[in-house]
C-alpha positions as CSV (number, residue, x, y, z in Angstrom):
1,M,-91.5,-33.8,-150.6
2,I,-91.9,-35.2,-154.0
3,K,-95.6,-33.8,-154.4
4,L,-94.2,-30.5,-153.4
5,A,-91.7,-30.4,-156.2
6,Q,-94.0,-31.6,-158.6
7,K,-96.6,-28.8,-157.6
8,S,-93.8,-25.8,-157.5
9,M,-92.9,-26.9,-160.9
10,V,-96.4,-26.5,-162.6
11,S,-96.7,-23.6,-160.6
12,C,-93.3,-22.1,-161.7
13,F,-94.7,-22.5,-165.6
14,L,-98.3,-21.4,-164.9
15,K,-97.4,-18.1,-163.3
16,P,-95.6,-16.5,-165.8
17,L,-97.9,-17.8,-168.6
18,F,-100.7,-16.1,-166.7
19,V,-98.6,-12.9,-166.5
20,V,-97.8,-13.4,-170.2
21,L,-101.4,-13.6,-170.8
22,L,-102.3,-10.7,-168.6
23,L,-99.9,-8.2,-170.2
24,G,-101.1,-9.6,-173.8
25,G,-104.8,-9.2,-173.0
26,I,-104.0,-5.5,-171.3
27,F,-101.6,-5.1,-174.6
28,G,-104.7,-6.0,-177.1
29,I,-107.2,-3.9,-175.4
30,V,-105.2,-1.1,-175.6
31,W,-104.5,-1.6,-179.0
32,L,-108.0,-2.2,-180.1
33,R,-109.0,1.3,-178.2
34,S,-106.4,2.9,-180.0
35,G,-107.8,1.7,-183.4
36,I,-111.5,2.4,-182.4
37,L,-110.3,6.1,-181.5
38,T,-108.1,6.5,-184.8
39,M,-111.3,5.0,-186.8
40,E,-113.5,7.9,-185.0
41,Y,-111.0,10.6,-186.1
42,T,-111.2,9.1,-189.7
43,I,-114.9,9.3,-189.5
44,S,-114.8,12.8,-188.4
45,E,-112.6,14.1,-191.0
46,L,-114.6,12.4,-193.5
47,E,-118.1,14.1,-192.3
48,S,-116.4,17.1,-192.0
49,K,-115.7,16.5,-196.0
50,K,-118.9,15.5,-196.6
51,M,-120.4,18.8,-195.0
52,E,-117.9,20.7,-197.0
53,R,-118.8,19.0,-200.5
54,L,-122.8,19.6,-199.7
55,R,-122.3,23.1,-198.9
56,A,-120.0,23.5,-202.3
57,A,-122.7,21.7,-204.2
58,K,-125.5,23.8,-203.0
59,M,-123.5,26.8,-203.8
60,L,-123.0,25.4,-207.4
61,L,-126.7,25.0,-207.8
62,A,-127.4,28.4,-206.8
63,E,-124.7,29.7,-209.2
64,R,-126.2,27.6,-212.0
65,A,-129.9,29.2,-211.3
66,V,-128.2,32.6,-211.5
67,L,-126.9,31.8,-214.7
68,L,-129.6,30.0,-216.3
69,S,-132.5,32.6,-215.2
70,M,-134.5,34.1,-217.8
71,Q,-133.2,37.7,-217.0
72,K,-129.5,36.4,-217.4
73,V,-130.7,34.8,-220.7
74,E,-132.2,38.0,-221.8
75,R,-129.5,40.2,-221.3
76,T,-126.9,37.8,-222.9
77,A,-129.2,38.0,-226.0
78,V,-129.8,41.7,-226.2
79,R,-125.8,42.4,-225.3
80,T,-124.4,39.5,-227.8
81,L,-126.9,38.8,-230.5
82,G,-128.8,42.2,-230.7
83,L,-132.5,40.8,-229.7
84,V,-135.0,42.4,-228.6
85,F,-138.6,42.1,-227.6
86,P,-140.9,43.9,-230.3
87,D,-143.2,46.5,-229.0
88,R,-147.3,45.9,-229.2
89,T,-147.6,48.1,-232.1
90,R,-144.8,46.8,-234.5
91,V,-146.7,43.2,-234.0
92,V,-148.0,41.9,-237.3
93,L,-150.2,38.6,-236.9
94,V,-150.2,36.6,-240.0
95,K,-153.5,34.6,-240.7
96,G,-153.2,31.3,-242.8
97,A,-155.0,30.7,-245.8
98,A,-156.2,27.4,-245.1
99,R,-159.5,27.3,-243.4
100,G,-161.1,23.7,-242.1
101,P,-159.5,20.5,-242.3
102,L,-157.3,19.4,-244.7
103,K,-157.9,16.2,-246.7
104,A,-154.6,13.9,-246.7
105,S,-154.7,11.9,-250.2
106,F,-152.4,11.3,-253.2
107,E,-154.8,13.5,-255.1
108,K,-154.0,17.4,-255.1
109,N,-155.7,19.4,-252.6
110,R,-157.4,22.8,-253.2
111,Y,-154.3,24.2,-252.1
112,G,-152.4,22.5,-254.6
113,F,-150.2,20.2,-252.2
114,R,-150.4,16.4,-252.9
115,D,-151.6,14.3,-250.1
116,E,-150.3,10.4,-250.3
117,S,-152.9,8.9,-247.8
118,A,-155.8,8.8,-249.2
119,A,-154.4,6.0,-251.8
120,E,-154.2,3.9,-248.6
121,G,-157.6,4.3,-247.7
122,G,-156.6,6.7,-244.8
123,R,-157.8,10.0,-244.1
124,F,-156.3,12.5,-242.3
125,T,-157.3,16.2,-241.3
126,R,-155.6,18.8,-239.8
């Protein structure tokens, strides 16, 4: 009978311990599952915000392209600054007096400009 009393004492402590461990395990699993669901909802909200921001970025790029278009710049120049494109008949072409290469030196060239590179031994042409 003494052996039966010892076995029952051990079983009295083990049964509640296993019940507590089982309930703790179930609670832990439920807690982890709820954490996972919360993270999934957070990820979903962040993805929707990301898509909204990407859409807004595309709209801003399109608006920027409209604002920087050449037609818009031309209209702004005509309205605010009074600039206009010249007519073909009113265009005057000015030809430069210099023909051929120019010599770069300290001495005066034929145009009256003083070139400074010939004193150093270098010759540059334009």
